[in-house]
KESEFI-396494 format. One record per residue (C-alpha): y, z, x. Coordinates in steps of 0.2 Angstrom, whole numbers, plus 2048, in hexadecimal, padded with zeros to 3 digits. Example, Ala and Ser with C-alpha at 12.3 -4.5 7.8 and 13.67 -1.06 7.14 Angstrom:
% residues 2
+-----+-----+-----+
:   v :   w :   u :
+-----+-----+-----+
: 7EA : 827 : 83E :
: 7FB : 824 : 844 :
+-----+-----+-----+
END
This chain:
% residues 667
+-----+-----+-----+
:   v :   w :   u :
+-----+-----+-----+
: A9E : B25 : E76 :
: A97 : B36 : E71 :
: A99 : B36 : E5E :
: A95 : B49 : E5D :
: AA4 : B4F : E67 :
: AB1 : B42 : E60 :
: ABE : B45 : E53 :
: ABF : B3C : E43 :
: ACD : B32 : E49 :
: AC4 : B2D : E59 :
: AB5 : B28 : E4E :
: ABF : B1E : E43 :
: AC8 : B15 : E51 :
: AB7 : B11 : E58 :
: AB1 : B0B : E48 :
: ABF : AFF : E47 :
: ABB : AF8 : E58 :
: AA9 : AF5 : E53 :
: AAF : AED : E43 :
: ABA : AE1 : E4D :
: AAB : ADD : E58 :
: AA0 : AD8 : E49 :
: A95 : AE7 : E4B :
: A98 : AEC : E38 :
: A88 : AF7 : E35 :
: A8D : B02 : E44 :
: A9F : B03 : E3E :
: A99 : B07 : E2C :
: A8E : B15 : E33 :
: A9D : B1D : E3C :
: AA8 : B1C : E2D :
: A9C : B25 : E23 :
: A9C : B33 : E30 :
: AAF : B34 : E2F :
: AAE : B36 : E1C :
: AA3 : B45 : E1F :
: AB2 : B4E : E27 :
: ABD : B4B : E18 :
: ACB : B45 : E22 :
: AD2 : B33 : E26 :
: ACC : B2E : E15 :
: AD9 : B20 : E11 :
: AD6 : B17 : E21 :
: AC3 : B1A : E20 :
: AC2 : B13 : E0E :
: ACD : B04 : E14 :
: AC2 : B00 : E23 :
: AB2 : B02 : E18 :
: AB9 : AF5 : E0C :
: ABD : AE9 : E1B :
: AAB : AEC : E21 :
: AA3 : AE8 : E11 :
: AAE : AD9 : E0E :
: AA8 : AD3 : E1F :
: A96 : AD4 : E19 :
: A9B : ACC : E08 :
: A96 : ADC : DFF :
: AA5 : AD9 : DF4 :
: AA1 : AE6 : DE6 :
: A9F : AF4 : DF3 :
: AAF : AEE : DFB :
: AB8 : AEF : DEA :
: AB2 : B01 : DE9 :
: AB9 : B07 : DFA :
: AC9 : AFE : DF7 :
: ACB : B07 : DE6 :
: AC8 : B18 : DEE :
: AD5 : B14 : DFB :
: AE2 : B0E : DEE :
: ADF : B1E : DE4 :
: AE6 : B27 : DF4 :
: AF5 : B1B : DF6 :
: AF7 : B11 : DE6 :
: B08 : B09 : DEC :
: B01 : B01 : DFC :
: B02 : AEE : DF9 :
: AF5 : AEA : E07 :
: AE8 : AF4 : DFE :
: AEB : AEB : DEE :
: AEA : ADB : DF7 :
: AD9 : ADE : DFF :
: AD3 : AE6 : DEF :
: AD8 : AD6 : DE5 :
: ACF : ACB : DF2 :
: ABF : AD5 : DF1 :
: AC0 : AD4 : DDE :
: AC3 : AC1 : DDF :
: AB4 : ABF : DEA :
: AA9 : ACA : DDF :
: AAD : ABE : DD1 :
: AB7 : ACB : DC7 :
: AC6 : ABF : DC5 :
: AD0 : AC7 : DB7 :
: AD0 : AD8 : DC0 :
: AD5 : ACF : DD1 :
: AE4 : AC7 : DC9 :
: AEA : AD7 : DC2 :
: AE8 : AE0 : DD3 :
: AF0 : AD1 : DDD :
: AFF : AD1 : DD1 :
: B01 : AE3 : DD4 :
: B01 : AE0 : DE7 :
: B0F : AD4 : DE5 :
: B19 : AE0 : DDA :
: B17 : AED : DE8 :
: B1C : AE0 : DF6 :
: B23 : AD0 : DF0 :
: B24 : ACA : E02 :
: B11 : ACC : E04 :
: B0B : ABB : E0B :
: AF8 : AC0 : E09 :
: AFA : AC6 : DF7 :
: B03 : AB5 : DF2 :
: AF6 : AAB : DFB :
: AE7 : AB4 : DF4 :
: AEF : AB3 : DE3 :
: AF0 : AA0 : DE5 :
: ADE : A9F : DEA :
: AD9 : AA9 : DDB :
: AE3 : A9E : DCF :
: ADC : A8F : DD8 :
: ACA : A94 : DD4 :
: ACF : A97 : DC2 :
: AD6 : A86 : DC2 :
: AE7 : A8C : DBC :
: AEF : A7F : DC8 :
: B01 : A81 : DC3 :
: B01 : A93 : DC6 :
: AF7 : A91 : DD6 :
: B03 : A84 : DDD :
: B12 : A90 : DD9 :
: B08 : A9E : DE3 :
: B05 : A93 : DF2 :
: B17 : A8D : DF2 :
: B1D : A9F : DF2 :
: B12 : AA3 : E00 :
: B19 : A94 : E0A :
: B2A : A9A : E06 :
: B26 : AAA : E0E :
: B1E : AA1 : E1D :
: B1F : A8E : E1F :
: B12 : A8F : E2D :
: B04 : A97 : E22 :
: AF7 : A89 : E25 :
: AEB : A8F : E17 :
: AF8 : A8E : E0A :
: AFC : A7C : E0F :
: AE9 : A78 : E0E :
: AE7 : A80 : DFD :
: AF7 : A79 : DF6 :
: AF1 : A67 : DFB :
: AE1 : A6A : DF2 :
: AEA : A71 : DE2 :
: AF6 : A61 : DE2 :
: AE6 : A56 : DE3 :
: ADF : A5F : DD4 :
: AEF : A5C : DCB :
: AEE : A4A : DD0 :
: AFF : A4C : DD9 :
: AFA : A41 : DE8 :
: B0B : A3F : DF0 :
: B0D : A52 : DF0 :
: AFC : A54 : DF8 :
: B01 : A48 : E05 :
: B10 : A52 : E09 :
: B06 : A62 : E0A :
: AF9 : A5A : E15 :
: B05 : A53 : E22 :
: B0F : A64 : E23 :
: AFE : A6D : E26 :
: AF8 : A60 : E33 :
: B09 : A63 : E3C :
: B03 : A75 : E3F :
: AF1 : A70 : E42 :
: AEE : A5D : E45 :
: ADB : A5F : E44 :
: AD9 : A6A : E35 :
: AC9 : A63 : E2C :
: ACE : A68 : E1B :
: ADF : A60 : E1C :
: AD8 : A50 : E24 :
: ACC : A4F : E15 :
: ADA : A53 : E08 :
: AE5 : A46 : E10 :
: AD8 : A38 : E10 :
: AD4 : A3D : DFE :
: AE7 : A3C : DF9 :
: AE9 : A2B : E01 :
: AD9 : A25 : DF8 :
: ADF : A2B : DE7 :
: AEF : A21 : DEA :
: AE5 : A12 : DEE :
: AEB : A11 : E00 :
: ADA : A0E : E05 :
: ADD : A09 : E17 :
: AE6 : A19 : E1B :
: AD9 : A23 : E12 :
: ACB : A1B : E1C :
: AD5 : A1E : E2D :
: AD6 : A31 : E28 :
: AC4 : A32 : E23 :
: ABF : A2B : E34 :
: ACB : A37 : E3D :
: AC3 : A45 : E34 :
: AB1 : A40 : E39 :
: AB7 : A41 : E4B :
: ABA : A53 : E48 :
: AAA : A58 : E40 :
: A99 : A5A : E48 :
: A8C : A4E : E42 :
: A83 : A5A : E37 :
: A92 : A5D : E2D :
: A97 : A4A : E2B :
: A8C : A45 : E1C :
: A99 : A4A : E0E :
: AA7 : A41 : E17 :
: A9D : A32 : E1B :
: A99 : A31 : E08 :
: AAC : A32 : E04 :
: AB0 : A25 : E11 :
: AA2 : A1A : E0A :
: AAA : A1B : DF8 :
: ABB : A17 : DFF :
: AB4 : A08 : E09 :
: AAD : A02 : DF9 :
: ABD : A04 : DEF :
: AC5 : 9FA : DFE :
: ABB : 9EB : DFA :
: AB0 : 9EF : E0A :
: AA0 : 9F0 : E01 :
: A94 : 9EC : E0F :
: A9D : 9F8 : E1A :
: A9B : A05 : E0C :
: A88 : A03 : E0B :
: A86 : A05 : E1E :
: A91 : A15 : E1D :
: A86 : A1C : E0F :
: A77 : A18 : E1A :
: A7F : A23 : E28 :
: A83 : A30 : E1B :
: A72 : A31 : E14 :
: A6B : A32 : E26 :
: A76 : A41 : E2A :
: A74 : A4B : E1A :
: A6D : A5C : E1D :
: A62 : A5E : E0E :
: A59 : A54 : E00 :
: A66 : A57 : DF2 :
: A74 : A50 : DFD :
: A69 : A41 : E03 :
: A64 : A3D : DF1 :
: A76 : A3E : DEB :
: A7D : A33 : DF8 :
: A6F : A26 : DF7 :
: A72 : A26 : DE4 :
: A84 : A21 : DE6 :
: A7F : A14 : DF3 :
: A74 : A0C : DE6 :
: A83 : A0A : DDA :
: A8D : A02 : DE8 :
: A7F : 9F5 : DEC :
: A84 : 9EC : DDC :
: A95 : 9E7 : DE3 :
: A8D : 9DE : DF2 :
: A87 : 9CC : DF0 :
: A7B : 9CE : DFF :
: A6F : 9D8 : DF5 :
: A64 : 9CF : DE9 :
: A5E : 9D6 : DD8 :
: A4D : 9D9 : DDE :
: A53 : 9E2 : DEE :
: A5F : 9ED : DE4 :
: A50 : 9F1 : DD8 :
: A45 : 9F5 : DE6 :
: A53 : A01 : DED :
: A53 : A0A : DDD :
: A41 : A0C : DDC :
: A41 : A12 : DEE :
: A4E : A1F : DEA :
: A43 : A26 : DDB :
: A34 : A27 : DE7 :
: A3D : A2E : DF6 :
: A49 : A3B : DEF :
: A41 : A41 : DDF :
: A32 : A4C : DE0 :
: A33 : A56 : DD0 :
: A28 : A65 : DCC :
: A1C : A62 : DBE :
: A24 : A64 : DAD :
: A1C : A70 : DA0 :
: A16 : A68 : D90 :
: A23 : A67 : D82 :
: A20 : A6F : D71 :
: A2A : A63 : D67 :
: A22 : A60 : D56 :
: A1A : A4F : D57 :
: A1F : A4A : D45 :
: A22 : A37 : D46 :
: A2E : A37 : D37 :
: A39 : A47 : D39 :
: A4B : A47 : D3E :
: A4D : A44 : D51 :
: A56 : A4F : D5D :
: A5F : A43 : D69 :
: A6A : A49 : D77 :
: A76 : A3E : D81 :
: A7A : A45 : D92 :
: A89 : A3F : D9B :
: A97 : A44 : DA7 :
: AA2 : A37 : D9F :
: AA5 : A3E : D8E :
: AB8 : A3C : D91 :
: AC4 : A2E : D93 :
: AB8 : A22 : D9B :
: AB1 : A11 : D98 :
: AA0 : A18 : D92 :
: AA9 : A20 : D83 :
: AAE : A0F : D7B :
: A9C : A0C : D79 :
: A96 : A1D : D75 :
: AA2 : A24 : D68 :
: A9F : A17 : D5B :
: A8C : A1B : D5C :
: A8F : A2E : D5A :
: A9A : A2A : D4B :
: A8C : A20 : D43 :
: A7D : A2A : D46 :
: A73 : A2F : D36 :
: A71 : A42 : D35 :
: A61 : A3F : D2B :
: A5A : A36 : D39 :
: A61 : A3D : D49 :
: A69 : A4E : D4E :
: A75 : A49 : D5C :
: A78 : A55 : D6B :
: A85 : A51 : D78 :
: A81 : A59 : D89 :
: A92 : A58 : D91 :
: A92 : A59 : DA4 :
: AA5 : A56 : DA4 :
: AAE : A5E : DB3 :
: AC0 : A5B : DAC :
: AC0 : A5A : D99 :
: ACD : A50 : D90 :
: AD3 : A4C : D7E :
: AC4 : A40 : D7C :
: AB8 : A4E : D81 :
: AC0 : A59 : D73 :
: ABE : A4A : D67 :
: AAC : A49 : D6A :
: AA9 : A5C : D6B :
: AB1 : A5E : D5A :
: AA8 : A4F : D52 :
: A9F : A54 : D42 :
: A8C : A54 : D44 :
: A8C : A55 : D58 :
: A85 : A64 : D60 :
: A8F : A67 : D70 :
: A87 : A6E : D7F :
: A93 : A70 : D8E :
: A88 : A6F : D9E :
: A95 : A6C : DAB :
: A93 : A7D : DB3 :
: A80 : A7E : DB0 :
: A73 : A7A : DBD :
: A64 : A6F : DB9 :
: A59 : A7E : DB5 :
: A65 : A84 : DA8 :
: A67 : A73 : DA0 :
: A55 : A70 : DA0 :
: A52 : A81 : D97 :
: A60 : A7C : D8B :
: A58 : A6C : D87 :
: A47 : A75 : D83 :
: A50 : A82 : D79 :
: A58 : A74 : D6F :
: A47 : A6B : D6D :
: A4F : A5A : D72 :
: A43 : A4C : D6E :
: A4C : A3E : D77 :
: A58 : A41 : D86 :
: A64 : A32 : D89 :
: A6C : A2F : D9A :
: A7D : A27 : D9A :
: A81 : A27 : DAC :
: A73 : A20 : DB7 :
: A78 : A20 : DC9 :
: A8B : A22 : DC5 :
: A95 : A31 : DCB :
: A90 : A42 : DC3 :
: A7F : A3C : DBE :
: A71 : A49 : DBB :
: A62 : A3D : DBF :
: A59 : A4B : DC9 :
: A59 : A55 : DB8 :
: A51 : A46 : DB0 :
: A44 : A45 : DBE :
: A3F : A56 : DB8 :
: A3D : A50 : DA6 :
: A49 : A58 : D99 :
: A41 : A51 : D8A :
: A30 : A49 : D84 :
: A39 : A38 : D85 :
: A47 : A33 : D91 :
: A52 : A24 : D8F :
: A60 : A1C : D99 :
: A6E : A12 : D91 :
: A7F : A0B : D95 :
: A89 : A12 : DA3 :
: A7F : A0A : DB1 :
: A79 : 9F8 : DB2 :
: A68 : 9FA : DBA :
: A58 : A04 : DBB :
: A59 : A17 : DC0 :
: A4A : A15 : DCB :
: A42 : A24 : DC3 :
: A30 : A24 : DBD :
: A35 : A32 : DB1 :
: A42 : A28 : DA8 :
: A37 : A20 : D9A :
: A42 : A13 : D93 :
: A52 : A09 : D96 :
: A5C : A01 : D87 :
: A61 : 9EF : D89 :
: A60 : 9DF : D7E :
: A59 : 9CE : D7F :
: A68 : 9C6 : D87 :
: A6B : 9D3 : D95 :
: A59 : 9D4 : D99 :
: A4F : 9C5 : D92 :
: A3D : 9C9 : D8F :
: A33 : 9C4 : D9F :
: A43 : 9C3 : DAA :
: A47 : 9D5 : DB0 :
: A38 : 9E1 : DAC :
: A33 : 9E1 : DBE :
: A44 : 9E8 : DC3 :
: A42 : 9F8 : DB9 :
: A38 : A08 : DBB :
: A3C : A0A : DA8 :
: A34 : A01 : D99 :
: A42 : 9F6 : D92 :
: A47 : 9F8 : D80 :
: A50 : 9EA : D78 :
: A5C : 9EC : D6A :
: A5E : 9DD : D5E :
: A70 : 9DA : D62 :
: A79 : 9DF : D72 :
: A74 : 9F0 : D7A :
: A87 : 9F4 : D79 :
: A91 : 9FA : D6A :
: AA4 : 9F9 : D6D :
: AB2 : A01 : D64 :
: AC4 : 9FB : D68 :
: AD1 : A09 : D69 :
: ADC : A0D : D5B :
: AEB : A0B : D67 :
: AE7 : 9FA : D6D :
: AF6 : 9EE : D6D :
: AF7 : 9DF : D62 :
: AF2 : 9CE : D68 :
: B00 : 9C5 : D70 :
: B04 : 9B2 : D70 :
: AFB : 9A6 : D7B :
: B03 : 9A8 : D8D :
: B01 : 995 : D90 :
: B0C : 990 : D82 :
: B1B : 99A : D8A :
: B16 : 997 : D9C :
: B11 : 984 : D9C :
: B02 : 988 : DA6 :
: AF1 : 991 : DA5 :
: AEF : 9A3 : DAC :
: ADD : 9A8 : DB0 :
: ADA : 9BB : DB3 :
: ACE : 9C9 : DB6 :
: AD1 : 9DB : DB4 :
: ABF : 9E1 : DBA :
: ABE : 9ED : DC8 :
: AC2 : 9E3 : DD8 :
: AB3 : 9E9 : DE0 :
: AA9 : 9DD : DD5 :
: AB3 : 9CE : DDC :
: AA9 : 9C7 : DEA :
: AB0 : 9BA : DF6 :
: AA4 : 9AD : DEE :
: AAC : 9B1 : DDD :
: ABE : 9AF : DE4 :
: AB8 : 99E : DEB :
: AB3 : 999 : DDA :
: AC3 : 99F : DD2 :
: ACC : 995 : DDF :
: AC3 : 985 : DDA :
: AC8 : 988 : DC8 :
: ADA : 98A : DCD :
: AD9 : 97A : DD7 :
: AD2 : 971 : DC9 :
: ADF : 977 : DBC :
: AF1 : 971 : DC3 :
: AFE : 97F : DC3 :
: AF2 : 98C : DBC :
: AF4 : 99E : DC2 :
: AE8 : 9AC : DC5 :
: AEB : 9BF : DC1 :
: ADF : 9CD : DC6 :
: ADF : 9DF : DC9 :
: ADC : 9E6 : DDB :
: AE2 : 9F8 : DDD :
: AE7 : 9FC : DEF :
: AE7 : 9EA : DF5 :
: AF5 : 9E8 : E01 :
: AFF : 9D8 : E03 :
: AF9 : 9D7 : E15 :
: AE7 : 9D8 : E10 :
: AE9 : 9CB : E02 :
: AF1 : 9BF : E0F :
: AE3 : 9C2 : E1B :
: AD4 : 9C2 : E11 :
: AD7 : 9BA : E00 :
: AE5 : 9AE : E01 :
: ADB : 9A3 : E0E :
: ACD : 9A1 : E01 :
: ADA : 999 : DF5 :
: AE3 : 98F : E02 :
: AD3 : 987 : E07 :
: AD3 : 97F : DF5 :
: AE6 : 97B : DF7 :
: AEA : 989 : DEB :
: AFB : 991 : DF0 :
: AFA : 9A4 : DF1 :
: B0A : 9A5 : DE6 :
: AFF : 9A0 : DD8 :
: AF6 : 9B0 : DD8 :
: AFC : 9C1 : DD2 :
: AF4 : 9D1 : DD7 :
: AF6 : 9E0 : DCB :
: AF4 : 9F2 : DD0 :
: AEC : A00 : DC7 :
: AEF : A01 : DB4 :
: AF5 : A12 : DAF :
: AED : A12 : D9E :
: AE1 : A07 : D94 :
: AF0 : A01 : D89 :
: AF9 : 9FC : D99 :
: AEA : 9F2 : D9F :
: AE8 : 9EA : D8E :
: AFA : 9E5 : D8D :
: AF8 : 9DB : D9D :
: AEC : 9CF : D93 :
: AFC : 9C8 : D8C :
: AFD : 9BF : D9C :
: AEC : 9B7 : D9C :
: AE5 : 9A8 : D93 :
: AD3 : 9A8 : D9A :
: ACA : 9B7 : DA1 :
: ABD : 9B3 : DAF :
: AAE : 9BF : DB0 :
: AA8 : 9C5 : DC1 :
: A97 : 9C1 : DC9 :
: A8A : 9C8 : DCC :
: A91 : 9D8 : DC5 :
: A98 : 9D4 : DB4 :
: AA6 : 9DD : DAB :
: AA2 : 9E7 : D9C :
: AB1 : 9F0 : D95 :
: ABC : 9E3 : D9C :
: AB3 : 9D5 : D93 :
: AB4 : 9DF : D82 :
: AC7 : 9E2 : D85 :
: ACB : 9D0 : D89 :
: AC2 : 9CA : D79 :
: ACC : 9D8 : D6F :
: ADC : 9D1 : D77 :
: AD8 : 9BF : D72 :
: AD3 : 9B9 : D83 :
: AC3 : 9AF : D85 :
: AB8 : 9B4 : D94 :
: AAD : 9A8 : D9E :
: A9E : 9B0 : DA6 :
: A90 : 9AB : DB1 :
: A7E : 9B0 : DAD :
: A73 : 9B7 : DBA :
: A61 : 9BD : DBC :
: A63 : 9D0 : DB9 :
: A6C : 9DC : DAD :
: A7B : 9DF : DB8 :
: A7F : 9CC : DB7 :
: A7B : 9C9 : DA5 :
: A86 : 9D6 : D9C :
: A92 : 9C8 : D98 :
: A84 : 9BE : D91 :
: A80 : 9CC : D85 :
: A92 : 9CF : D80 :
: A97 : 9BD : D7D :
: A86 : 9B9 : D74 :
: A89 : 9C7 : D69 :
: A9A : 9C2 : D64 :
: A94 : 9B0 : D61 :
: A9B : 9A7 : D71 :
: A8C : 9A1 : D7B :
: A97 : 992 : D7F :
: AA0 : 99C : D8C :
: A91 : 9A1 : D96 :
: A8D : 997 : DA5 :
: A7C : 995 : DAE :
: A83 : 98F : DBF :
: A93 : 992 : DC9 :
: A97 : 97F : DC6 :
: A95 : 981 : DB3 :
: AA0 : 991 : DB4 :
: AAE : 987 : DBC :
: AAC : 979 : DB0 :
: AAD : 984 : DA1 :
: ABD : 98C : DA7 :
: AC5 : 97C : DAB :
: AC0 : 974 : D9B :
: AC6 : 983 : D91 :
: AD7 : 983 : D9B :
: AD9 : 971 : D95 :
: AD8 : 975 : D82 :
: AE7 : 980 : D7E :
: AE3 : 97D : D6B :
: AD2 : 986 : D6E :
: ADB : 994 : D78 :
: AE7 : 996 : D6A :
: AD8 : 998 : D5E :
: AD0 : 9A5 : D69 :
: AE1 : 9AE : D6A :
: AE3 : 9AF : D58 :
: AD1 : 9B2 : D53 :
: AC7 : 9BB : D60 :
: ACC : 9CD : D5B :
: AC6 : 9CA : D49 :
: AB6 : 9C1 : D50 :
: AB3 : 9D0 : D5B :
: AB6 : 9DC : D4D :
: AAA : 9D2 : D41 :
: A9C : 9D1 : D4E :
: A8D : 9DC : D50 :
: A95 : 9E2 : D60 :
: AA1 : 9ED : D57 :
: A96 : 9F1 : D47 :
: A92 : A03 : D4C :
: A88 : A06 : D3C :
: A7C : 9F7 : D3F :
: A7B : 9FB : D52 :
: A77 : A0D : D4F :
: A6A : A0A : D41 :
: A61 : 9FE : D4E :
: A63 : A0C : D5B :
: A5B : A19 : D50 :
: A4D : A0D : D4C :
: A4A : A0B : D5E :
: A4A : A1E : D61 :
: A3E : A20 : D52 :
: A32 : A13 : D59 :
: A30 : A1B : D6A :
: A2F : A2C : D62 :
: A21 : A26 : D57 :
: A18 : A1F : D66 :
: A1A : A30 : D6F :
: A12 : A39 : D5F :
: A04 : A2D : D60 :
: A01 : A31 : D72 :
: A02 : A43 : D6F :
: 9F5 : A42 : D61 :
: 9E8 : A3A : D6C :
+-----+-----+-----+
END
């Protein structure tokens, strides 16, 4: 084409063809030639905006659309495109104003409604986003992207049933749409319909090339774990790690895999420890940390930062809040580095607590958090997550403070050489028993490593169920992933030895078919009828879970992964807990809790003794009644709930390691 002899209209038409062909630079060049003529300005500005948008040059696109809109301010399409460019440029407030104007100009504009929904979704204004997508679908029920985004918004609102509805509608339009398949699997998982979730994840994997499968394999692995298929989950994590595209993704998937290992009886404590150490060596190669300029005064007040994604309604809070409330400001200035993605009322309580310096780091990358830690001159940085979801262990690997400590939140070593200490006690980690399982140096508190605070809304202790029922009811409200087949066999033996006894346990998502296929035979082998077993689903609140202790006479701890919060809650509700001591921290938490409360007689050394303790306790209803009426007071009068005593001991521990650091710096 001879651009010299062409008219502006011809040049513009050719530029449009070049743009459609993806030859954006040539198209832009022609558009600028057209502008020199001073004609066809509206269409040229519009096309230049589209060309810049295609190249993700969003601010330039905004400028061109603004010039076009100045020529024709009442054209809704221009406003819609301008709003989209503003949104992609991160100028959300301006984008919303412009998109609202586009809808005023043309209420039936599908694109304007859809893009407004996308913007509101990004702003996490989910109610408004949902309304926008629903309006878009009212205009065109076949608009696939609206179904995709609406399903995601419903998931964000925890409206799982609505998410299912959206996904199925969208999949009717495009049966293989990856985002819809993923959202559908997620929705089924959140509804604890794990078999269906697993099936949809597997269908999604068939649609994805291998290089894009890692994230989905990780989600499938978590779902398998939730579905009591722990060994399959570990194998799936292995596939996910192998297919991950980069080191950060491999590291994150391998970290979650470590947590899941605790649920499998096939892995010994030594093997799990070795896997943690291997993770630290294989996936963490931090750059050298610059020296800290903290003043090495052994007696000055310390700056202690607690970093956690779980400063919200979470089990960790029952053990952290009493410590935060009791810290002596003359000894410790407390910082909370909150990596909380969805804050709640508990987050607000901690943030507003007098004496706590709050740092919201949920939106900050590791570089920014490390700089904030240095700006705050933190002396001791405390990890409260380990390898649980949302952890920041790569940050700890880069060392955010002179001293780094891991405590509560995770029942094992981090595997990081840069994590200096791990807080425990002499019951959970007896001297000489578990040091070889840790990369950290163990610090043992004189009482339990935990400090528990019952909630103010906990229900009153109820009467002993056996007195009303005429039979003993055993129970466990631990995460069902902790219940191994061997543990079920031991529980079956206990029920067989206690005539007419019953068993109650929680197992979210356990179908009747699976119960009959995999669990009932374990009890039938001991002549225990399945009718003697009650399976409870998911408790919607802590209070609802606690009220179900009114049904239980004796709680049975899991093994090798002990309960923690569940044991404390059982004791608070007047229910004695029988536990089996193992050879590592994860299988000795119950030992710590019961010893601290003064109930060592409920701790068994062997499975046979565990069974004997449970059977003997079931035969003594007078003793069970004494437990029922006195355990809460016993708990509240023990060191386990004495937050002032616990926190003074914790502060002395902090002081001791700080003084050691000061001595080393002085050398």
